[in-house]
Predicted model as a PDB file, atoms N, CA, C, CB and O in Angstrom, pLDDT in the B-factor column:
MODEL        1                                                                  
ATOM      1  N   ALA A   1      38.533  36.210 -20.850  1.00 84.00           N  
ATOM      2  CA  ALA A   1      37.316  37.046 -21.658  1.00 84.00           C  
ATOM      3  C   ALA A   1      35.750  36.897 -20.122  1.00 84.00           C  
ATOM      4  CB  ALA A   1      36.792  35.775 -23.814  1.00 84.00           C  
ATOM      5  O   ALA A   1      34.868  37.658 -19.724  1.00 84.00           O  
ATOM      6  N   VAL A   2      36.027  36.051 -19.909  1.00 93.00           N  
ATOM      7  CA  VAL A   2      35.147  35.054 -18.491  1.00 93.00           C  
ATOM      8  C   VAL A   2      34.863  36.017 -17.888  1.00 93.00           C  
ATOM      9  CB  VAL A   2      35.946  33.893 -17.353  1.00 93.00           C  
ATOM     10  O   VAL A   2      33.701  36.306 -17.603  1.00 93.00           O  
ATOM     11  N   CYS A   3      35.942  36.747 -17.557  1.00 96.00           N  
ATOM     12  CA  CYS A   3      36.243  38.392 -16.152  1.00 96.00           C  
ATOM     13  C   CYS A   3      35.518  39.366 -17.088  1.00 96.00           C  
ATOM     14  CB  CYS A   3      38.500  39.229 -15.713  1.00 96.00           C  
ATOM     15  O   CYS A   3      34.902  40.156 -16.372  1.00 96.00           O  
ATOM     16  N   PHE A   4      35.333  39.640 -18.361  1.00 97.00           N  
ATOM     17  CA  PHE A   4      34.787  40.419 -18.924  1.00 97.00           C  
ATOM     18  C   PHE A   4      33.465  41.101 -18.641  1.00 97.00           C  
ATOM     19  CB  PHE A   4      34.839  39.969 -19.779  1.00 97.00           C  
ATOM     20  O   PHE A   4      32.939  42.166 -18.319  1.00 97.00           O  
ATOM     21  N   ALA A   5      33.212  39.596 -19.020  1.00 96.00           N  
ATOM     22  CA  ALA A   5      31.711  39.683 -19.103  1.00 96.00           C  
ATOM     23  C   ALA A   5      30.811  40.049 -18.146  1.00 96.00           C  
ATOM     24  CB  ALA A   5      31.279  38.655 -19.392  1.00 96.00           C  
ATOM     25  O   ALA A   5      29.805  40.640 -18.537  1.00 96.00           O  
ATOM     26  N   CYS A   6      30.987  39.763 -16.605  1.00 97.00           N  
ATOM     27  CA  CYS A   6      30.568  40.902 -15.333  1.00 97.00           C  
ATOM     28  C   CYS A   6      31.353  41.884 -15.043  1.00 97.00           C  
ATOM     29  CB  CYS A   6      30.441  40.365 -14.007  1.00 97.00           C  
ATOM     30  O   CYS A   6      30.865  42.925 -14.604  1.00 97.00           O  
ATOM     31  N   HIS A   7      33.096  41.712 -15.281  1.00 98.00           N  
ATOM     32  CA  HIS A   7      33.210  43.395 -14.275  1.00 98.00           C  
ATOM     33  C   HIS A   7      34.363  44.163 -16.269  1.00 98.00           C  
ATOM     34  CB  HIS A   7      35.057  43.127 -11.544  1.00 98.00           C  
ATOM     35  O   HIS A   7      35.447  44.736 -16.158  1.00 98.00           O  
ATOM     36  N   GLY A   8      33.805  43.952 -17.442  1.00 98.00           N  
ATOM     37  CA  GLY A   8      33.637  44.716 -18.302  1.00 98.00           C  
ATOM     38  C   GLY A   8      35.273  44.385 -18.695  1.00 98.00           C  
ATOM     39  O   GLY A   8      35.969  43.576 -18.082  1.00 98.00           O  
ATOM     40  N   LYS A   9      35.575  44.944 -19.492  1.00 98.00           N  
ATOM     41  CA  LYS A   9      37.075  45.104 -20.276  1.00 98.00           C  
ATOM     42  C   LYS A   9      38.136  45.808 -19.782  1.00 98.00           C  
ATOM     43  CB  LYS A   9      36.985  45.732 -21.504  1.00 98.00           C  
ATOM     44  O   LYS A   9      39.254  45.326 -19.599  1.00 98.00           O  
ATOM     45  N   ASP A  10      37.801  46.978 -19.552  1.00 98.00           N  
ATOM     46  CA  ASP A  10      38.167  47.846 -18.214  1.00 98.00           C  
ATOM     47  C   ASP A  10      38.360  48.228 -17.050  1.00 98.00           C  
ATOM     48  CB  ASP A  10      37.979  48.231 -18.067  1.00 98.00           C  
ATOM     49  O   ASP A  10      38.918  49.184 -16.512  1.00 98.00           O  
ATOM     50  N   GLY A  11      37.383  46.630 -16.489  1.00 98.00           N  
ATOM     51  CA  GLY A  11      36.864  46.881 -15.254  1.00 98.00           C  
ATOM     52  C   GLY A  11      35.806  47.163 -14.341  1.00 98.00           C  
ATOM     53  O   GLY A  11      35.429  46.927 -13.193  1.00 98.00           O  
ATOM     54  N   HIS A  12      35.362  48.060 -15.854  1.00 98.00           N  
ATOM     55  CA  HIS A  12      34.544  48.873 -14.892  1.00 98.00           C  
ATOM     56  C   HIS A  12      33.146  48.161 -16.120  1.00 98.00           C  
ATOM     57  CB  HIS A  12      35.019  51.090 -14.683  1.00 98.00           C  
ATOM     58  O   HIS A  12      33.105  48.235 -17.348  1.00 98.00           O  
ATOM     59  N   PRO A  13      31.946  47.373 -14.929  1.00 98.00           N  
ATOM     60  CA  PRO A  13      30.948  46.672 -15.468  1.00 98.00           C  
ATOM     61  C   PRO A  13      29.737  47.535 -15.561  1.00 98.00           C  
ATOM     62  CB  PRO A  13      30.727  45.481 -14.728  1.00 98.00           C  
ATOM     63  O   PRO A  13      29.310  48.243 -14.649  1.00 98.00           O  
ATOM     64  N   ALA A  14      29.102  47.374 -17.038  1.00 96.00           N  
ATOM     65  CA  ALA A  14      27.906  47.438 -17.585  1.00 96.00           C  
ATOM     66  C   ALA A  14      26.986  47.982 -16.511  1.00 96.00           C  
ATOM     67  CB  ALA A  14      27.510  46.138 -18.130  1.00 96.00           C  
ATOM     68  O   ALA A  14      26.412  49.051 -16.303  1.00 96.00           O  
ATOM     69  N   ASN A  15      27.162  45.844 -15.434  1.00 96.00           N  
ATOM     70  CA  ASN A  15      25.886  46.150 -14.290  1.00 96.00           C  
ATOM     71  C   ASN A  15      27.034  46.602 -13.313  1.00 96.00           C  
ATOM     72  CB  ASN A  15      24.667  44.588 -13.628  1.00 96.00           C  
ATOM     73  O   ASN A  15      28.237  46.340 -13.309  1.00 96.00           O  
ATOM     74  N   LYS A  16      26.103  47.514 -12.335  1.00 95.00           N  
ATOM     75  CA  LYS A  16      26.075  48.025 -11.134  1.00 95.00           C  
ATOM     76  C   LYS A  16      26.037  46.848  -9.846  1.00 95.00           C  
ATOM     77  CB  LYS A  16      24.874  48.957 -11.179  1.00 95.00           C  
ATOM     78  O   LYS A  16      25.963  47.242  -8.681  1.00 95.00           O  
ATOM     79  N   THR A  17      26.081  45.709 -10.103  1.00 95.00           N  
ATOM     80  CA  THR A  17      26.169  44.818  -9.293  1.00 95.00           C  
ATOM     81  C   THR A  17      26.941  44.192  -8.837  1.00 95.00           C  
ATOM     82  CB  THR A  17      25.743  44.310  -9.448  1.00 95.00           C  
ATOM     83  O   THR A  17      27.069  43.673  -7.728  1.00 95.00           O  
ATOM     84  N   TYR A  18      27.918  44.238 -10.343  1.00 97.00           N  
ATOM     85  CA  TYR A  18      29.014  43.659 -10.268  1.00 97.00           C  
ATOM     86  C   TYR A  18      30.358  44.400  -9.553  1.00 97.00           C  
ATOM     87  CB  TYR A  18      29.184  43.327 -11.539  1.00 97.00           C  
ATOM     88  O   TYR A  18      30.015  45.533  -9.214  1.00 97.00           O  
ATOM     89  N   PRO A  19      31.183  44.246  -9.354  1.00 97.00           N  
ATOM     90  CA  PRO A  19      32.022  45.396  -8.426  1.00 97.00           C  
ATOM     91  C   PRO A  19      33.198  45.437  -9.557  1.00 97.00           C  
ATOM     92  CB  PRO A  19      32.642  44.840  -6.520  1.00 97.00           C  
ATOM     93  O   PRO A  19      33.892  44.732 -10.288  1.00 97.00           O  
ATOM     94  N   THR A  20      32.895  46.861  -9.142  1.00 98.00           N  
ATOM     95  CA  THR A  20      34.252  47.720 -10.692  1.00 98.00           C  
ATOM     96  C   THR A  20      36.198  46.866  -9.694  1.00 98.00           C  
ATOM     97  CB  THR A  20      34.244  51.217 -10.462  1.00 98.00           C  
ATOM     98  O   THR A  20      36.609  46.781  -8.537  1.00 98.00           O  
ATOM     99  N   LEU A  21      36.677  46.500 -10.974  1.00 98.00           N  
ATOM    100  CA  LEU A  21      38.147  46.247 -10.895  1.00 98.00           C  
ATOM    101  C   LEU A  21      38.668  47.012 -11.148  1.00 98.00           C  
ATOM    102  CB  LEU A  21      38.697  45.451 -11.445  1.00 98.00           C  
ATOM    103  O   LEU A  21      39.674  46.874 -10.453  1.00 98.00           O  
ATOM    104  N   ALA A  22      38.802  47.938 -11.749  1.00 98.00           N  
ATOM    105  CA  ALA A  22      39.570  49.192 -11.947  1.00 98.00           C  
ATOM    106  C   ALA A  22      39.855  50.083 -10.901  1.00 98.00           C  
ATOM    107  CB  ALA A  22      38.985  49.923 -12.815  1.00 98.00           C  
ATOM    108  O   ALA A  22      39.046  50.645 -10.163  1.00 98.00           O  
ATOM    109  N   GLY A  23      41.452  50.185 -10.907  1.00 95.00           N  
ATOM    110  CA  GLY A  23      41.592  51.331  -9.710  1.00 95.00           C  
ATOM    111  C   GLY A  23      42.032  50.479  -8.500  1.00 95.00           C  
ATOM    112  O   GLY A  23      42.503  51.091  -7.541  1.00 95.00           O  
ATOM    113  N   ASN A  24      41.937  49.197  -8.439  1.00 98.00           N  
ATOM    114  CA  ASN A  24      42.418  48.620  -7.312  1.00 98.00           C  
ATOM    115  C   ASN A  24      44.145  48.214  -7.335  1.00 98.00           C  
ATOM    116  CB  ASN A  24      41.484  47.370  -7.126  1.00 98.00           C  
ATOM    117  O   ASN A  24      44.925  48.439  -8.261  1.00 98.00           O  
ATOM    118  N   HIS A  25      44.313  47.847  -6.602  1.00 98.00           N  
ATOM    119  CA  HIS A  25      45.820  47.534  -6.433  1.00 98.00           C  
ATOM    120  C   HIS A  25      46.161  45.714  -6.796  1.00 98.00           C  
ATOM    121  CB  HIS A  25      46.246  47.988  -4.604  1.00 98.00           C  
ATOM    122  O   HIS A  25      46.030  44.599  -6.293  1.00 98.00           O  
ATOM    123  N   ALA A  26      46.398  46.033  -7.365  1.00 98.00           N  
ATOM    124  CA  ALA A  26      46.808  44.118  -8.484  1.00 98.00           C  
ATOM    125  C   ALA A  26      46.976  43.348  -6.582  1.00 98.00           C  
ATOM    126  CB  ALA A  26      49.574  44.009 -10.152  1.00 98.00           C  
ATOM    127  O   ALA A  26      46.432  42.306  -6.217  1.00 98.00           O  
ATOM    128  N   GLU A  27      47.560  43.943  -6.008  1.00 98.00           N  
ATOM    129  CA  GLU A  27      48.167  42.608  -4.643  1.00 98.00           C  
ATOM    130  C   GLU A  27      46.477  42.625  -4.350  1.00 98.00           C  
ATOM    131  CB  GLU A  27      49.668  43.289  -2.716  1.00 98.00           C  
ATOM    132  O   GLU A  27      45.892  41.677  -4.874  1.00 98.00           O  
ATOM    133  N   TYR A  28      45.922  43.244  -3.853  1.00 98.00           N  
ATOM    134  CA  TYR A  28      44.395  43.299  -3.485  1.00 98.00           C  
ATOM    135  C   TYR A  28      43.843  42.044  -4.789  1.00 98.00           C  
ATOM    136  CB  TYR A  28      43.599  45.286  -3.705  1.00 98.00           C  
ATOM    137  O   TYR A  28      43.408  40.929  -4.502  1.00 98.00           O  
ATOM    138  N   LEU A  29      44.010  42.606  -6.267  1.00 98.00           N  
ATOM    139  CA  LEU A  29      42.771  41.950  -7.078  1.00 98.00           C  
ATOM    140  C   LEU A  29      43.575  39.939  -6.760  1.00 98.00           C  
ATOM    141  CB  LEU A  29      42.705  42.814  -9.470  1.00 98.00           C  
ATOM    142  O   LEU A  29      42.783  39.011  -6.926  1.00 98.00           O  
ATOM    143  N   VAL A  30      44.658  39.692  -6.456  1.00 98.00           N  
ATOM    144  CA  VAL A  30      45.367  38.865  -6.420  1.00 98.00           C  
ATOM    145  C   VAL A  30      44.725  38.000  -5.268  1.00 98.00           C  
ATOM    146  CB  VAL A  30      46.654  39.352  -6.357  1.00 98.00           C  
ATOM    147  O   VAL A  30      44.193  36.903  -5.438  1.00 98.00           O  
ATOM    148  N   ALA A  31      44.932  39.025  -3.422  1.00 98.00           N  
ATOM    149  CA  ALA A  31      44.541  38.551  -3.080  1.00 98.00           C  
ATOM    150  C   ALA A  31      43.002  37.930  -2.489  1.00 98.00           C  
ATOM    151  CB  ALA A  31      45.191  38.789  -2.923  1.00 98.00           C  
ATOM    152  O   ALA A  31      42.759  37.205  -1.524  1.00 98.00           O  
ATOM    153  N   ALA A  32      42.174  38.510  -3.444  1.00 98.00           N  
ATOM    154  CA  ALA A  32      40.853  38.019  -3.529  1.00 98.00           C  
ATOM    155  C   ALA A  32      40.981  36.840  -4.527  1.00 98.00           C  
ATOM    156  CB  ALA A  32      39.805  39.152  -3.981  1.00 98.00           C  
ATOM    157  O   ALA A  32      40.327  35.797  -4.492  1.00 98.00           O  
ATOM    158  N   LEU A  33      41.537  37.040  -5.048  1.00 98.00           N  
ATOM    159  CA  LEU A  33      41.173  36.081  -6.273  1.00 98.00           C  
ATOM    160  C   LEU A  33      41.661  34.547  -5.590  1.00 98.00           C  
ATOM    161  CB  LEU A  33      42.178  36.569  -7.936  1.00 98.00           C  
ATOM    162  O   LEU A  33      40.947  33.588  -5.885  1.00 98.00           O  
ATOM    163  N   LYS A  34      42.851  34.301  -4.694  1.00 98.00           N  
ATOM    164  CA  LYS A  34      43.657  33.313  -3.794  1.00 98.00           C  
ATOM    165  C   LYS A  34      42.230  33.136  -2.604  1.00 98.00           C  
ATOM    166  CB  LYS A  34      45.478  34.155  -3.021  1.00 98.00           C  
ATOM    167  O   LYS A  34      41.702  32.056  -2.340  1.00 98.00           O  
ATOM    168  N   GLY A  35      41.874  34.305  -2.099  1.00 98.00           N  
ATOM    169  CA  GLY A  35      40.853  34.131  -1.502  1.00 98.00           C  
ATOM    170  C   GLY A  35      39.473  33.228  -1.461  1.00 98.00           C  
ATOM    171  O   GLY A  35      38.956  32.583  -0.549  1.00 98.00           O  
ATOM    172  N   TYR A  36      39.156  33.420  -2.617  1.00 98.00           N  
ATOM    173  CA  TYR A  36      38.007  32.946  -3.390  1.00 98.00           C  
ATOM    174  C   TYR A  36      38.534  31.315  -3.470  1.00 98.00           C  
ATOM    175  CB  TYR A  36      37.782  33.848  -5.023  1.00 98.00           C  
ATOM    176  O   TYR A  36      37.784  30.370  -3.229  1.00 98.00           O  
ATOM    177  N   ARG A  37      40.025  31.171  -3.871  1.00 98.00           N  
ATOM    178  CA  ARG A  37      40.273  29.375  -4.700  1.00 98.00           C  
ATOM    179  C   ARG A  37      40.290  28.785  -3.042  1.00 98.00           C  
ATOM    180  CB  ARG A  37      42.426  28.922  -5.999  1.00 98.00           C  
ATOM    181  O   ARG A  37      39.898  27.674  -2.686  1.00 98.00           O  
ATOM    182  N   ASP A  38      40.840  29.828  -2.194  1.00 98.00           N  
ATOM    183  CA  ASP A  38      40.668  28.505  -0.370  1.00 98.00           C  
ATOM    184  C   ASP A  38      39.488  28.126  -0.308  1.00 98.00           C  
ATOM    185  CB  ASP A  38      40.853  29.206   1.504  1.00 98.00           C  
ATOM    186  O   ASP A  38      39.066  26.969  -0.332  1.00 98.00           O  
ATOM    187  N   GLY A  39      38.623  29.598  -0.182  1.00 97.00           N  
ATOM    188  CA  GLY A  39      37.481  29.443   0.439  1.00 97.00           C  
ATOM    189  C   GLY A  39      37.185  30.238   1.813  1.00 97.00           C  
ATOM    190  O   GLY A  39      36.298  30.077   2.651  1.00 97.00           O  
ATOM    191  N   THR A  40      38.451  31.323   1.720  1.00 98.00           N  
ATOM    192  CA  THR A  40      38.513  32.236   2.879  1.00 98.00           C  
ATOM    193  C   THR A  40      37.189  33.461   2.552  1.00 98.00           C  
ATOM    194  CB  THR A  40      40.266  32.974   2.964  1.00 98.00           C  
ATOM    195  O   THR A  40      36.370  33.934   3.340  1.00 98.00           O  
ATOM    196  N   ARG A  41      37.356  33.681   1.287  1.00 98.00           N  
ATOM    197  CA  ARG A  41      36.235  34.906   0.602  1.00 98.00           C  
ATOM    198  C   ARG A  41      34.732  33.629  -0.195  1.00 98.00           C  
ATOM    199  CB  ARG A  41      37.489  36.214  -1.262  1.00 98.00           C  
ATOM    200  O   ARG A  41      35.093  32.552  -0.668  1.00 98.00           O  
ATOM    201  N   LEU A  42      33.668  33.903  -0.194  1.00 97.00           N  
ATOM    202  CA  LEU A  42      32.661  33.092  -0.224  1.00 97.00           C  
ATOM    203  C   LEU A  42      32.116  33.572  -1.286  1.00 97.00           C  
ATOM    204  CB  LEU A  42      31.874  32.986   0.872  1.00 97.00           C  
ATOM    205  O   LEU A  42      31.879  34.757  -1.052  1.00 97.00           O  
ATOM    206  N   ASP A  43      31.725  33.243  -2.532  1.00 97.00           N  
ATOM    207  CA  ASP A  43      31.255  33.903  -3.611  1.00 97.00           C  
ATOM    208  C   ASP A  43      29.930  32.523  -4.378  1.00 97.00           C  
ATOM    209  CB  ASP A  43      32.869  34.400  -4.696  1.00 97.00           C  
ATOM    210  O   ASP A  43      30.691  32.046  -5.220  1.00 97.00           O  
ATOM    211  N   PRO A  44      29.364  32.182  -4.453  1.00 97.00           N  
ATOM    212  CA  PRO A  44      28.871  31.299  -5.474  1.00 97.00           C  
ATOM    213  C   PRO A  44      29.188  31.550  -7.132  1.00 97.00           C  
ATOM    214  CB  PRO A  44      27.417  31.326  -5.249  1.00 97.00           C  
ATOM    215  O   PRO A  44      29.086  30.646  -7.962  1.00 97.00           O  
ATOM    216  N   ILE A  45      29.558  32.831  -7.430  1.00 96.00           N  
ATOM    217  CA  ILE A  45      30.020  32.688  -8.810  1.00 96.00           C  
ATOM    218  C   ILE A  45      31.474  32.721  -8.672  1.00 96.00           C  
ATOM    219  CB  ILE A  45      29.482  33.795  -9.800  1.00 96.00           C  
ATOM    220  O   ILE A  45      31.985  32.111  -9.611  1.00 96.00           O  
ATOM    221  N   MET A  46      32.529  33.308  -7.677  1.00 98.00           N  
ATOM    222  CA  MET A  46      33.923  33.519  -8.168  1.00 98.00           C  
ATOM    223  C   MET A  46      34.251  32.159  -7.662  1.00 98.00           C  
ATOM    224  CB  MET A  46      34.865  34.879  -7.575  1.00 98.00           C  
ATOM    225  O   MET A  46      34.912  31.683  -8.585  1.00 98.00           O  
ATOM    226  N   VAL A  47      34.189  31.487  -6.962  1.00 98.00           N  
ATOM    227  CA  VAL A  47      34.949  29.988  -5.794  1.00 98.00           C  
ATOM    228  C   VAL A  47      35.116  29.497  -7.343  1.00 98.00           C  
ATOM    229  CB  VAL A  47      33.602  28.602  -4.221  1.00 98.00           C  
ATOM    230  O   VAL A  47      36.229  29.551  -7.865  1.00 98.00           O  
ATOM    231  N   PRO A  48      33.943  29.001  -8.089  1.00 97.00           N  
ATOM    232  CA  PRO A  48      34.542  27.959  -8.791  1.00 97.00           C  
ATOM    233  C   PRO A  48      34.954  28.581  -9.715  1.00 97.00           C  
ATOM    234  CB  PRO A  48      33.845  26.877  -9.158  1.00 97.00           C  
ATOM    235  O   PRO A  48      35.312  27.639 -10.422  1.00 97.00           O  
ATOM    236  N   MET A  49      35.266  29.752 -10.464  1.00 97.00           N  
ATOM    237  CA  MET A  49      36.187  31.536 -11.011  1.00 97.00           C  
ATOM    238  C   MET A  49      37.310  30.552 -10.756  1.00 97.00           C  
ATOM    239  CB  MET A  49      36.151  33.577  -9.766  1.00 97.00           C  
ATOM    240  O   MET A  49      37.630  29.717 -11.602  1.00 97.00           O  
ATOM    241  N   ALA A  50      37.899  30.661  -9.585  1.00 98.00           N  
ATOM    242  CA  ALA A  50      38.982  31.116  -9.005  1.00 98.00           C  
ATOM    243  C   ALA A  50      39.711  29.565  -8.408  1.00 98.00           C  
ATOM    244  CB  ALA A  50      38.519  32.344  -7.826  1.00 98.00           C  
ATOM    245  O   ALA A  50      40.882  29.593  -8.030  1.00 98.00           O  
ATOM    246  N   LYS A  51      39.000  28.388  -8.371  1.00 98.00           N  
ATOM    247  CA  LYS A  51      39.359  27.796  -8.144  1.00 98.00           C  
ATOM    248  C   LYS A  51      40.241  26.828  -9.574  1.00 98.00           C  
ATOM    249  CB  LYS A  51      38.464  27.567  -7.343  1.00 98.00           C  
ATOM    250  O   LYS A  51      40.960  25.845  -9.395  1.00 98.00           O  
ATOM    251  N   ALA A  52      39.957  27.371 -10.728  1.00 97.00           N  
ATOM    252  CA  ALA A  52      40.486  27.164 -12.203  1.00 97.00           C  
ATOM    253  C   ALA A  52      41.771  28.068 -12.604  1.00 97.00           C  
ATOM    254  CB  ALA A  52      39.265  27.539 -13.257  1.00 97.00           C  
ATOM    255  O   ALA A  52      42.185  28.263 -13.747  1.00 97.00           O  
ATOM    256  N   LEU A  53      42.247  28.520 -11.518  1.00 98.00           N  
ATOM    257  CA  LEU A  53      42.849  29.650 -11.843  1.00 98.00           C  
ATOM    258  C   LEU A  53      44.561  29.089 -11.088  1.00 98.00           C  
ATOM    259  CB  LEU A  53      41.874  31.184 -11.112  1.00 98.00           C  
ATOM    260  O   LEU A  53      44.494  28.217 -10.221  1.00 98.00           O  
ATOM    261  N   ASN A  54      45.243  29.353 -11.276  1.00 98.00           N  
ATOM    262  CA  ASN A  54      46.483  29.363 -11.100  1.00 98.00           C  
ATOM    263  C   ASN A  54      47.544  30.352 -10.603  1.00 98.00           C  
ATOM    264  CB  ASN A  54      46.713  29.085 -11.977  1.00 98.00           C  
ATOM    265  O   ASN A  54      47.659  31.199 -11.489  1.00 98.00           O  
ATOM    266  N   ASP A  55      48.428  30.645  -9.512  1.00 98.00           N  
ATOM    267  CA  ASP A  55      48.624  31.609  -9.509  1.00 98.00           C  
ATOM    268  C   ASP A  55      49.411  32.934 -10.579  1.00 98.00           C  
ATOM    269  CB  ASP A  55      48.913  31.317  -8.638  1.00 98.00           C  
ATOM    270  O   ASP A  55      49.338  34.163 -10.586  1.00 98.00           O  
ATOM    271  N   ALA A  56      49.924  32.225 -11.152  1.00 98.00           N  
ATOM    272  CA  ALA A  56      50.336  33.140 -12.581  1.00 98.00           C  
ATOM    273  C   ALA A  56      48.696  33.991 -13.030  1.00 98.00           C  
ATOM    274  CB  ALA A  56      50.987  31.728 -14.227  1.00 98.00           C  
ATOM    275  O   ALA A  56      48.535  35.187 -13.273  1.00 98.00           O  
ATOM    276  N   ASP A  57      47.846  33.084 -13.021  1.00 98.00           N  
ATOM    277  CA  ASP A  57      46.773  33.144 -13.489  1.00 98.00           C  
ATOM    278  C   ASP A  57      46.438  34.860 -13.051  1.00 98.00           C  
ATOM    279  CB  ASP A  57      45.862  31.885 -12.930  1.00 98.00           C  
ATOM    280  O   ASP A  57      46.425  35.835 -13.803  1.00 98.00           O  
ATOM    281  N   MET A  58      46.195  34.802 -11.638  1.00 98.00           N  
ATOM    282  CA  MET A  58      45.703  35.343 -11.247  1.00 98.00           C  
ATOM    283  C   MET A  58      46.493  36.886 -10.921  1.00 98.00           C  
ATOM    284  CB  MET A  58      45.246  34.543 -10.510  1.00 98.00           C  
ATOM    285  O   MET A  58      45.974  37.917 -10.493  1.00 98.00           O  
ATOM    286  N   THR A  59      48.170  36.579 -11.355  1.00 98.00           N  
ATOM    287  CA  THR A  59      48.643  37.767 -11.047  1.00 98.00           C  
ATOM    288  C   THR A  59      48.312  38.534 -12.544  1.00 98.00           C  
ATOM    289  CB  THR A  59      50.265  37.673 -10.504  1.00 98.00           C  
ATOM    290  O   THR A  59      48.042  39.735 -12.550  1.00 98.00           O  
ATOM    291  N   ASN A  60      48.348  37.873 -13.597  1.00 98.00           N  
ATOM    292  CA  ASN A  60      48.338  38.413 -15.076  1.00 98.00           C  
ATOM    293  C   ASN A  60      46.807  39.528 -14.861  1.00 98.00           C  
ATOM    294  CB  ASN A  60      48.133  36.796 -16.509  1.00 98.00           C  
ATOM    295  O   ASN A  60      46.641  40.741 -14.991  1.00 98.00           O  
ATOM    296  N   ILE A  61      45.996  38.508 -14.521  1.00 98.00           N  
ATOM    297  CA  ILE A  61      43.980  38.522 -14.350  1.00 98.00           C  
ATOM    298  C   ILE A  61      44.659  40.134 -13.331  1.00 98.00           C  
ATOM    299  CB  ILE A  61      42.619  36.393 -12.905  1.00 98.00           C  
ATOM    300  O   ILE A  61      44.555  41.206 -13.927  1.00 98.00           O  
ATOM    301  N   ALA A  62      45.114  40.147 -12.293  1.00 98.00           N  
ATOM    302  CA  ALA A  62      45.232  41.604 -11.465  1.00 98.00           C  
ATOM    303  C   ALA A  62      45.916  42.638 -12.414  1.00 98.00           C  
ATOM    304  CB  ALA A  62      46.234  41.479  -9.973  1.00 98.00           C  
ATOM    305  O   ALA A  62      45.561  43.718 -12.886  1.00 98.00           O  
ATOM    306  N   ALA A  63      46.771  42.055 -12.481  1.00 98.00           N  
ATOM    307  CA  ALA A  63      48.117  43.506 -13.336  1.00 98.00           C  
ATOM    308  C   ALA A  63      47.233  44.258 -14.332  1.00 98.00           C  
ATOM    309  CB  ALA A  63      49.826  42.701 -14.621  1.00 98.00           C  
ATOM    310  O   ALA A  63      47.243  45.489 -14.318  1.00 98.00           O  
ATOM    311  N   TYR A  64      46.212  43.354 -15.488  1.00 98.00           N  
ATOM    312  CA  TYR A  64      45.458  43.431 -16.167  1.00 98.00           C  
ATOM    313  C   TYR A  64      44.590  44.884 -15.599  1.00 98.00           C  
ATOM    314  CB  TYR A  64      44.899  42.096 -16.259  1.00 98.00           C  
ATOM    315  O   TYR A  64      44.803  46.073 -15.836  1.00 98.00           O  
ATOM    316  N   PHE A  65      43.681  44.296 -14.870  1.00 98.00           N  
ATOM    317  CA  PHE A  65      42.449  44.655 -14.117  1.00 98.00           C  
ATOM    318  C   PHE A  65      43.133  46.200 -13.916  1.00 98.00           C  
ATOM    319  CB  PHE A  65      42.016  43.578 -12.545  1.00 98.00           C  
ATOM    320  O   PHE A  65      42.762  47.210 -14.513  1.00 98.00           O  
ATOM    321  N   ALA A  66      44.449  46.097 -12.717  1.00 98.00           N  
ATOM    322  CA  ALA A  66      45.109  47.301 -11.873  1.00 98.00           C  
ATOM    323  C   ALA A  66      45.223  48.721 -13.123  1.00 98.00           C  
ATOM    324  CB  ALA A  66      46.997  46.681 -11.184  1.00 98.00           C  
ATOM    325  O   ALA A  66      45.038  49.908 -12.852  1.00 98.00           O  
ATOM    326  N   GLN A  67      45.422  48.397 -13.891  1.00 98.00           N  
ATOM    327  CA  GLN A  67      46.068  49.200 -15.328  1.00 98.00           C  
ATOM    328  C   GLN A  67      45.506  49.810 -15.441  1.00 98.00           C  
ATOM    329  CB  GLN A  67      46.281  48.813 -16.577  1.00 98.00           C  
ATOM    330  O   GLN A  67      45.951  50.824 -15.978  1.00 98.00           O  
ATOM    331  N   PHE A  68      43.839  49.803 -15.013  1.00 98.00           N  
ATOM    332  CA  PHE A  68      42.520  50.855 -15.489  1.00 98.00           C  
ATOM    333  C   PHE A  68      42.480  51.842 -14.005  1.00 98.00           C  
ATOM    334  CB  PHE A  68      40.609  49.767 -15.827  1.00 98.00           C  
ATOM    335  O   PHE A  68      42.602  51.859 -12.780  1.00 98.00           O  
ATOM    336  N   LYS A  69      42.206  52.608 -15.237  1.00 95.00           N  
ATOM    337  CA  LYS A  69      41.551  53.969 -13.315  1.00 95.00           C  
ATOM    338  C   LYS A  69      39.945  54.145 -13.476  1.00 95.00           C  
ATOM    339  CB  LYS A  69      42.371  56.508 -13.344  1.00 95.00           C  
ATOM    340  O   LYS A  69      39.309  54.794 -12.646  1.00 95.00           O  
TER     341      LYS A  69                                                      
ENDMDL                                                                          
END                                                                             
C-alpha cells in the first residue's frame, strides 16, 4: 500500500514526478529495489523504503507492478 501512494495502484502514478512502474520487467524492478537497499542507487524516499524490504518482498512487489501495462 505504501508503494501505491506514489506509484499508483496499477503502476501509473497520478503525479508524473514519480516513475511509472507498470510495463517494467520484474527483474529490473527487483534490481532497482536491491540497489536502493544496498546503496548503489540513491534516492531520499526510496532508500529507507527499500531497506525495510527483504528479497521476497521485493520479488512480490516487482511481480505485482510488472503485470500492468
